[in-house]
C-alpha positions in Angstrom: -7.1 36.9 -45.2 -5.6 34.2 -43.2 -5.3 35.0 -39.5 -2.0 34.5 -37.7 -2.1 31.6 -35.3 -2.5 32.5 -31.6 -0.1 30.5 -29.4 -0.9 29.8 -25.8 1.6 29.7 -22.9 -0.5 29.4 -19.7 -0.2 28.0 -16.2 -2.4 24.9 -15.9 -4.1 23.7 -12.7 -5.0 20.0 -13.1 -8.2 20.6 -11.1 -10.5 23.6 -11.0 -9.6 26.1 -8.2 -6.3 24.4 -7.6 -2.8 25.9 -7.6 -1.3 25.6 -11.1 1.4 22.8 -11.1 1.9 22.6 -14.9 2.3 24.7 -18.0 0.2 24.5 -21.1 2.0 25.3 -24.4 0.1 25.3 -27.7 1.6 26.4 -31.0 0.8 26.0 -34.7 0.2 22.2 -34.8 1.2 20.8 -31.5 0.3 21.2 -27.8 2.2 20.0 -24.7 1.7 20.0 -20.9 4.9 20.3 -18.9 5.1 19.7 -15.1 6.6 22.2 -12.7 9.7 20.0 -12.7 10.1 20.1 -16.5 8.7 16.7 -17.3 6.4 16.3 -20.2 3.0 15.1 -18.9 1.1 15.0 -22.2 1.3 16.1 -25.8 -1.4 16.3 -28.4 -1.8 17.2 -32.1 -3.7 20.4 -32.9 -5.6 19.8 -36.1 -5.8 23.5 -37.1 -3.9 26.6 -36.0 -5.6 28.2 -33.0 -7.3 31.6 -33.6 -7.6 32.5 -29.9 -5.8 31.6 -26.7 -6.8 28.3 -25.3 -9.5 28.1 -22.6 -8.8 26.0 -19.5 -12.0 24.7 -17.9 -13.7 21.5 -16.8 -16.1 21.1 -19.7 -17.0 17.4 -19.1 -17.8 17.7 -15.4 -15.3 15.1 -14.2 -13.5 17.4 -11.7 -10.4 17.7 -13.9 -9.5 20.8 -16.0 -9.7 20.3 -19.8 -8.4 22.4 -22.7 -10.6 24.1 -25.3 -9.0 25.4 -28.5 -10.9 27.7 -30.9 -9.8 27.6 -34.6 -11.3 28.9 -37.8 -12.5 25.4 -38.6 -14.2 24.8 -35.3 -13.9 24.3 -31.5 -11.8 21.4 -30.2 -11.8 20.0 -26.7 -9.1 18.0 -25.1 -10.2 16.2 -22.1 -7.8 15.2 -19.2 -8.1 11.5 -18.3 -7.2 10.4 -14.8 -5.0 7.3 -14.6 -4.8 5.5 -11.2 -1.4 4.3 -10.5 -0.2 1.4 -8.3 -2.2 -1.4 -6.9 -5.8 -1.0 -6.1 -6.8 -1.1 -2.4 -8.5 -4.4 -2.9 -5.4 -6.1 -4.4 -3.3 -4.7 -1.6 -5.8 -6.0 1.0 -5.9 -9.5 -0.7 -2.1 -9.7 -0.6 -2.0 -8.8 3.1 -4.6 -11.5 3.9 -2.7 -14.2 1.9 0.5 -13.2 3.7 -1.2 -13.4 7.1 -2.7 -16.8 6.2 0.7 -18.2 5.2 2.3 -17.0 8.5 -0.6 -18.5 10.5 -0.4 -21.8 8.6 3.3 -22.0 9.1 3.0 -21.3 12.8 0.0 -23.7 13.4 1.2 -26.6 11.3 4.9 -26.6 12.2 6.2 -30.1 11.3 9.7 -29.7 12.7 11.3 -29.5 9.3 11.7 -25.7 9.7 13.4 -26.2 13.1 15.7 -28.8 11.6 16.7 -26.4 8.9 17.2 -23.6 11.4 19.4 -25.9 13.6 21.4 -27.0 10.6 21.9 -23.4 9.3 23.0 -22.2 12.8 25.7 -24.8 13.1 24.0 -26.8 15.8 24.4 -30.2 14.3 23.3 -32.4 17.2 21.5 -35.4 15.8 23.1 -35.0 12.4 25.5 -37.8 11.4 28.6 -36.9 9.4 27.8 -36.0 5.8 24.8 -33.8 6.8 22.2 -36.5 6.9 19.7 -36.2 9.9 19.9 -39.0 12.4 16.8 -40.7 13.8 16.4 -38.3 16.7 17.2 -35.0 14.9 13.7 -34.0 14.1 12.3 -34.9 17.6 15.1 -32.9 19.3 14.6 -29.8 17.0 10.8 -29.8 17.2 9.0 -27.3 19.3 6.6 -28.7 21.8 3.0 -27.4 21.9 1.0 -27.1 25.1 -1.1 -30.1 24.0 1.9 -32.3 23.4 4.1 -34.1 25.8 7.6 -35.6 25.6 8.2 -39.3 26.4 
């Protein structure tokens, strides 16, 4: 005699000894993990109908719960794989260092062109001849003086 398949509907904690935040559903040929909000987290094919309720345990020692399904044809294990999302800390740190270098460079090597653009954008057009072309003294008047520089 063929045994009737044994479906599973069980709360699923993603880590051992954690509060269950998902639901494991296993039927005749398909399994699915659904989050507490109703989103499908994973689905998988079940090769043979289960002959016992699924066992939830960490069988590979990675700190994440896995699913073991017993069938007449054998024992099948479905391992949970952790996916890290977002940028890694190293990439985030590199981006921050590059941004700081750009700011430092723009502050240290100010050529006056940015001051001219700021003066033109704000409507202060002293030193600009009609037509928007900078006159000979426009850059010198718009430039910031450093402590090591002097004005003639």
